[in-house]
N, C-alpha and C positions, 0 to 999 in steps of 0.2 A: 765494671767491676775489674778486671785487671790493675786500674791506676786505685781505687781502694785498697784492695791486696797490698800494690807495691809501699803505698805510705801506711799501712799497720806494718809489714815488714820493717821500714826502714824504723819506725819508733821502738819495735823490738828488738831490732838487734843493736837500736844505740841504746838504750837504757839498758839491755841486757849487758850488756860489754862495760859500760860505765859504775854498773853495781857491782861488781864482782871484785875491784881495787878494797883491799880493805879499808872499811872505815870503822867510826864508832857506830852508825846506826846498824852494821852488819853482825858488831859486838857485841850489844845488847841485843837484838834478835837472837843471837848465839846463847846466851843467856836466859833470854826467858824462856825460848826450848829446853836448856837445862833444866830449869828450876820448875817450869812448868806446863811443857809439853808442846804438841802441835796445834791444840784449840788458841791456845793463849799468843803461840809466837802467829798464828795466820792472823790474830787480830790485830797484832802487833804491826804484821807486815801490810794490811788493807790501811791501817791508819797513815804508814811512809808515805804510802801508794797515791792514796788520797790527797795529801799536799802536793806531793810532787805533779801529779796530775794536774794542779791549779798553776803551780809555777810554770810548768811547759806548755798549757795556754798563754797565760802571760807574756810569756818571754816569747811566744811563735807567733803572738797579735801584736807585739811592740817592739819586734827583732831590733827595725833599723831607726825604732827611734831611742831604744836604750844605748845603741852601740854608737848614737851621736854623742850620748854622754860619756865624752872619756875619761873624764874625769872618775867617772861613777864605778866605769870597767875598770880602769886601774887600782881605784881600791878595793875594788874586789878580788883581782889579782893580789894584789898585794895582803889583804885580810886571811884569803885562804891557805897560804904560806904560811904566815903566823898562824893561825887558827893549828894546822898541821903540828906545827915547834911545839905549841901550848899543849895537846893530845899528849904529845913524846914525852914533857916534864910533868903532867898529872899522872900518867902512866907509867913512868918512869919511879917517880917518888910518892905516890898514893895511888897503888896499882886497884886498892879495893875501893874507889872511890869513884868511878862510874859501873856501876854495877846495877842489874835487871833487878835484882834485889831490894836496894835503897831506892831505886825509882817505885818498884810497885805497892811502896807500903805508900804511897802518896797517887797512883795513878793505877786505870785498868791499862792494858795493853794495848788497845785501839788508842785511846786517847796517848799514852807514854811513845805511839810510833807517830802521832799528830805532832804531841808540842819537839821531839826532838830532829824529827824531820824539817819543822819550821822555821829551828835556828841552822841551818846547814846550808850555810850560806855557800859552798864549794858549789853547790847544783846551780846556782844562779848566771855565773860564767860560762858554764859549762854549756847549759840549754839557749843561752842566748847565742853563743858562737855558731854551737852546731845548726840552731833554726835559721838564724841570718845566712849562713853558709848553703844550706839545702835551699831557702827560696833562691837566693841569687843563681844558683846552677840552675836553677827551676826542675831540682826532683821532689820537690812536693807541690801538692796541687791543693790552692787554699780552701775551696769547696770541698775537701776531701778528708779535711785537718781532722777533724772528729776520730777518722780511721787511725791515724798517726797518734794521737791521743791516748785509744786505747791498747793502741800495738806496743807503747812507750811503759803505761802501767801492765801489762801481762809481761814484759820482759824486766822491767824491775822487779815484781814480785818474784819470778823465776830466776832471777841471777843471785838477790838475795838468797833467798831458800835454797840454793847453790851452793854458794860462801858458809852459810850456815852449818847444812849438811856436811860440808868439807871440812868443817874447824869440829863438828863432832865427832868426825871418824879419824882425823889425825889426834886429834886429841883421845880419846877410847883406846887407839893402836900405837901411841907412841907415845909413854910416861913422861920422861923429859921434857917434850912438845906444850904437853899440858901444865906440867912447871912451870915453865919459864914463858909462856904465852903474854901472861898480861905484865909479868916483872921484865921482862927483856926481849922479847923477838916484838911486841907491839910497839914499846918505845923506839927500839930501832929503827921498825920498819915507818913511824910517821915522822921521826925524824930526818929520815932520807927522802921522803917523800915532802917534805916542808924546805928540808936544803934544795930538793930540785926544780921547785915551782919560785921558790928564790932566787936561787941562778937566773931561770930563765924568766923571771919576771925583769932580771938586772938586765941582761941581755938586749930584752925587748925593748927598756924603757931607755937605758942609759949605754949601753955600748958605741951607741953611734957617738956619742960624745968624747969619744977617746982619739 
């Protein structure tokens, strides 16, 4: 019982904290909430969580094997940094391109969550690294992995919900925040995140050659 609760808590805390940083999944969720309300937002979040649970299971099952493919892991880290910079450019030049309104013309909130979560490559190195570390430190019990995955799903849902409601609060209370959220604040945030990941990537793989 204690082991099951421990695994659940680990998954919940990791996924909750991992889902808090600003990302396009949270932004689309915020737009779904603004345009269509709670029910549509809940469907969207459920779609995101379903895909993430599958990714967590696969990376948990094959964490040791995945980490041996260093070229793949390295490529994913590089793509994560590039992805952030691309988002920054898109939001800065065409702030209305990535909107829930446009997406919902072609997909239900549930399908929208599944599709967007499926192309979120950032979560692959995140969960591969954490799952391998937890297994090496023996913080996780393989026979109780289902509790870890359930906890991760709950954490992702609550984390995204927290950020979506926080965005809605700030947008309603501060007109300047709402006005510049998609045109300035988010591009700068994504560019900073991409730059940070790029610098970290360079130091990790190239600084030793200096």
